[in-house]
C-alpha positions in Angstrom: 2.4 -11.3 9.9 1.4 -8.0 11.3 3.7 -6.9 14.4 1.9 -6.5 17.6 4.5 -5.0 19.9 4.6 -8.1 21.9 7.3 -10.0 19.9 8.5 -12.7 20.0 5.2 -14.2 18.9 4.1 -18.0 19.1 6.6 -18.9 21.7 6.3 -19.8 25.5 7.1 -17.0 28.0 6.8 -17.8 31.7 5.8 -15.2 34.3 5.8 -17.5 37.1 6.4 -21.2 37.9 3.9 -23.6 36.2 2.4 -21.0 34.0 3.3 -19.6 30.6 1.8 -17.1 28.2 1.9 -17.2 24.4 1.6 -13.8 22.6 -0.1 -14.5 19.2 -0.6 -12.6 16.1 -3.1 -9.9 15.7 -6.8 -10.9 14.8 -9.2 -8.6 13.0 -12.2 -7.6 15.2 -14.5 -4.8 14.1 -12.1 -4.2 11.3 -9.3 -3.4 13.8 -6.2 -5.5 14.6 -6.3 -6.9 18.1 -3.2 -8.6 19.8 -3.9 -12.0 21.1 -2.6 -14.0 24.1 -3.0 -17.7 25.1 -2.2 -19.0 28.6 -0.8 -22.4 29.4 -0.7 -24.1 32.8 1.0 -27.4 33.6 -1.2 -29.4 36.0 0.2 -31.5 38.8 0.0 -34.7 36.6 2.2 -32.9 33.9 -0.8 -32.3 31.5 -1.0 -28.9 29.8 -4.1 -26.8 30.1 -4.3 -24.2 27.3 -6.6 -21.0 27.6 -7.7 -19.2 24.4 -5.5 -21.0 22.1 -3.7 -18.7 19.4 -1.9 -19.7 16.3 -0.3 -23.1 16.5 3.1 -23.2 14.8 5.5 -26.2 14.5 8.1 -24.4 16.6 5.5 -23.8 19.3 4.3 -27.2 19.2 7.8 -28.4 19.8 8.1 -26.3 22.9 4.7 -27.6 24.3 5.6 -31.1 23.6 8.8 -30.7 25.5 6.8 -29.6 28.5 4.1 -32.3 28.6 1.0 -33.5 26.7 -1.6 -31.1 25.8 -4.8 -32.4 27.3 -7.2 -29.5 27.9 -8.1 -26.8 25.3 -10.2 -23.9 27.0 -12.7 -21.7 24.9 -13.4 -19.1 27.7 -16.0 -17.3 25.6 -17.7 -17.2 22.2 -14.8 -15.1 20.6 -11.9 -17.4 21.1 -12.4 -20.3 18.9 -10.6 -19.6 15.7 -7.5 -21.7 16.4 -9.4 -24.6 17.9 -9.5 -26.8 14.8 -5.8 -26.7 14.3 -5.0 -27.6 17.9 -7.6 -30.4 17.9 -6.0 -31.8 14.9 -2.5 -31.5 16.4 -3.7 -33.0 19.7 -6.5 -35.4 19.1 -6.4 -36.7 22.7 -7.0 -33.3 24.1 -10.5 -32.4 25.5 -12.1 -29.2 24.4 -14.1 -27.2 27.1 -16.2 -24.3 25.9 -18.0 -21.5 27.8 -21.8 -21.6 28.0 -23.2 -20.5 24.6 -20.0 -20.5 22.8 -21.0 -23.3 20.4 -24.3 -21.9 19.5 -22.8 -18.4 19.1 -20.1 -19.7 16.7 -22.8 -21.5 14.8 -24.7 -18.2 14.3 -21.5 -16.9 12.8 -21.2 -19.9 10.4 -18.5 -21.5 12.3 -18.7 -25.1 13.6 -17.1 -25.3 17.0 -16.5 -28.9 18.3 -16.7 -29.0 22.1 -16.4 -32.1 24.3 -17.7 -30.4 27.6 -19.3 -27.0 28.5 -17.6 -25.2 31.3 -19.5 -24.8 34.6 -19.4 -22.3 37.5 -16.9 -24.4 39.5 -13.6 -25.9 38.8 -13.8 -29.0 36.5 -12.4 -32.2 38.0 -9.1 -32.5 35.9 -7.9 -29.1 37.5 -9.9 -28.9 40.8 -7.9 -27.6 43.6 -5.4 -26.2 41.2 -7.2 -23.8 39.0 -10.4 -22.2 40.2 -13.1 -21.0 37.8 -16.2 -19.0 37.7 -18.6 -17.6 35.0 -19.0 -13.9 35.0 -22.7 -13.4 35.6 -25.2 -10.8 34.5 -25.3 -11.0 30.7 -27.5 -12.9 28.4 -25.1 -12.1 25.5 -21.6 -12.4 26.8 -20.6 -15.6 29.0 -17.0 -15.5 29.9 -15.4 -18.0 32.2 -12.5 -16.6 34.2 -9.7 -18.7 35.9 -7.4 -18.4 38.9 -4.2 -20.5 39.0 -3.5 -21.0 42.7 0.1 -21.8 42.7 1.2 -18.7 40.8 -1.6 -16.5 42.1 -2.5 -15.6 38.5 -5.8 -14.6 37.3 -6.6 -15.4 33.6 -9.3 -13.5 31.8 -10.2 -13.0 28.2 -12.4 -9.9 27.4 -13.4 -9.0 31.0 -10.7 -6.2 30.7 -9.2 -5.1 27.6 -6.0 -2.9 27.8 -4.6 -1.8 24.6 -1.3 0.1 24.3 -2.1 2.5 21.6 1.4 3.1 20.6 1.6 -0.5 19.5 -1.6 -0.1 17.2 -2.0 1.5 13.9 -2.4 5.2 14.1 -5.7 5.2 12.5 -7.1 2.7 15.2 -6.1 4.7 18.2 -9.0 7.2 18.3 -11.5 4.3 18.4 -9.5 2.7 21.3 -9.7 6.1 23.2 -13.3 6.6 22.7 -14.1 3.1 23.9 -12.0 3.7 26.9 -10.0 0.7 26.7 -6.4 2.2 26.1 -3.7 1.4 28.6 -4.2 4.5 30.6 -7.4 3.0 32.0 -8.2 -0.5 30.7 -11.6 -1.9 31.4 -14.5 -3.9 30.0 -15.5 -2.5 26.6 -18.6 -0.4 26.8 -20.7 -2.3 24.4 -20.1 -5.5 26.4 -20.6 -3.6 29.8 -24.1 -2.6 28.5 -25.3 -6.2 28.2 -24.6 -6.8 31.9 -26.9 -6.2 34.9 -25.1 -4.4 37.8 -25.8 -6.6 40.7 -24.8 -9.8 39.4 -21.7 -8.3 37.6 -20.7 -6.7 40.9 -21.1 -9.9 42.8 -18.7 -11.7 40.2 -16.1 -9.1 40.6 -16.3 -9.3 44.2 -15.8 -13.1 44.0 -12.7 -12.7 41.8 -11.2 -10.0 44.0 -11.6 -12.5 47.0 -9.3 -14.9 45.2 -6.7 -12.1 45.8 -4.7 -12.6 42.6 -1.1 -11.1 42.4 -1.0 -11.0 38.5 -3.7 -10.8 35.7 -3.1 -12.1 32.3 -5.3 -10.6 29.6 -6.1 -12.1 26.1 -5.8 -8.6 24.5 -3.4 -5.9 25.4 -0.9 -5.3 28.1 -1.3 -7.8 31.0 -0.7 -6.9 34.6 2.4 -8.2 36.3 1.4 -7.2 39.8 -1.4 -5.6 41.8 -4.3 -7.6 40.0 -6.7 -6.6 42.9 -5.9 -3.0 42.5 -6.4 -3.1 38.7 -9.7 -4.9 39.2 -10.9 -2.3 41.5 -9.7 0.4 39.2 -11.3 -1.2 36.1 -14.6 -1.6 37.9 -14.5 1.4 40.2 -17.9 2.8 39.4 -19.6 -0.4 39.6 -17.9 -1.3 43.0 -18.3 2.2 44.3 -22.1 1.9 44.1 -21.8 -1.4 45.8 -19.8 -0.2 48.7 -22.0 3.0 49.0 -25.0 0.9 49.2 -23.5 -1.3 52.0 -22.5 1.9 53.9 -25.9 3.1 53.8 -27.5 -0.3 54.8 -25.2 -0.4 57.9 -26.2 3.1 58.7 -29.9 2.4 58.5 -29.4 -0.8 60.6 -27.5 1.2 63.3 -30.2 3.9 63.2 -33.0 1.4 63.6 -31.0 -0.5 66.3 
């Protein structure tokens, strides 16, 4: 198994009460090894909610079973389905929830993704009042659902921001990460993905996420943010938000002038 720099892998790590992360093995994406990370939340009834499941080992299954029953498997976008079959086999009573378009996109890649329910723009009934959710709007290609665990004030995202620590990557991959601008010095949405989004809907989505006022932000790929999640969002989307803020200022000035 390739080292990711986030060892130990395939074991629960708790950043706050009621929430755990699992650093998984690297996956190959665009011929480069990307570190992976799942997130587990324990709901008020004791059920476990698993976001972007990574590799399920016997030892990890033992840790999860000691916490409670795994009842919800979350596929937050079309890229996070590789381990779902193993989790469904291990937890046949779990319900699989997938982002809009994830099943069709997987089929186009030759993968059959079994999904019980499609995720919507608001929190689903089993976790309503505990985990907020929304679909990041503005792209016909990339549909990602992001989540906010209220109790721990934790934002959980997948590819909305990538934040690779290049020192933990093979040397030959580092120039590609720097060119894409997703290294840890300034982690952000990958440029190819960003180009599929229209500015206004994306800015609306980011403003709504910021309004949740998260304290920390767990990412699926790269270093996650232990604090100041709002500041990191404002930094990562500064150009988008700068235009939004400037337009708002100009509108106020015009209204004042006309008044």
